[in-house]
N, C-alpha and C positions, 0 to 999 in steps of 0.2 A: 696747838699745832704740833705736828710731828717733826722729828729731827731729819736732817738729810742723811742719806746713806753715805757712808764713807766709801771712797773708791777702792776697789780691790787692788792689791799689789800685783804687779806683773809676775807671772811665773818665771822661774829661772829656766833658761834653755839648757837642755842636756847636750853636752858636746860628745859626739860619738868618737871614740878613740879606736883606731885600727890597731891590730896586733902587729908586733915587731918580731915575734918568735913563732915559728911554724913547725909542723911535723915534717920530718925528713922522709922522702919517698923511697930512698935507698935503704936506710937502716931502720925505718919505721919508729923512731923515737919521737915522743911528744916534746915540743918546745926545744928541739935540738938545733933548728935552723935560726941563726941570727942574721939580720940584714942591717948593713950600715950604708948610709947614704952620704956620698961625698958630692954635695951640690956645687962646690966650686969647680970641680973637675968633670961634673956630669957623669959620674960613675956610681953604680950601686953594687956593693959587694955582698955576697951571700956565702955563709960558711956553716957547715954542720959541726957541732961541738963533739959529736960521738964518732962519726966515720971520717970526718975531715974533708968532705967534698967542698969545693969552692966554685963560685960562678960569678962572673962580672957582667953587668948589663949597662947599656947607655941609658941615662935618665934625662928628664927635663925638670923644669921648676915645679911642675904639677905632680910629679911622680911620688909614690908612696912605697913603703917596703913591700906591701902586698903585690905591687906591680912587678918588682924584681923577682919575687917568688914565683909569680905566674909566668914570667919570661923564662925562668929556669925550667919549670914544668913543661912549657911549650917546646923549649929547645931539647929536652930529654926525650919527649915524645917524637920529635922530628928525627932524632938520631936513631931511635928504636923502631921506627915504623917499617924499615926494611929488614929487620931481624926476624927470622921465623919464630913462631911460638913453639915451645917445647912442652911435651908432656912430662909427667913425673918419671917415666921410664927412660928419658933421655932421647927418645926418637922425636923427629919432627911430626907435627900434626898431619901434614900432607903426605907423609910416608904411608899412613894407613889407607889413604885413598888410592895409592898406587897398587896395593895388595889385592884390590877387588878384581883386577884384570886377569888374575891367574886362573 
């Protein structure tokens, strides 16, 4: 008679770790943005180690550092959406469209 097969050991589950340091969109340095979560006061603090930019966001018990980082990106896009795009010559992009009427 044959032996019974031994039961396989369950595989260890890999825990996914989210990043806590990110790239700064202003100074473009890698791992320059650090995020600290103050869950007792429901505030997330973001700070760049290179250019010194800071940002605060309201968080909840489920928030992660990536959420504060994306809140900062969304807020900066909201502020900059009304700012006209400039070319390298310093002129606005829409100024070239006005020259066609001459």
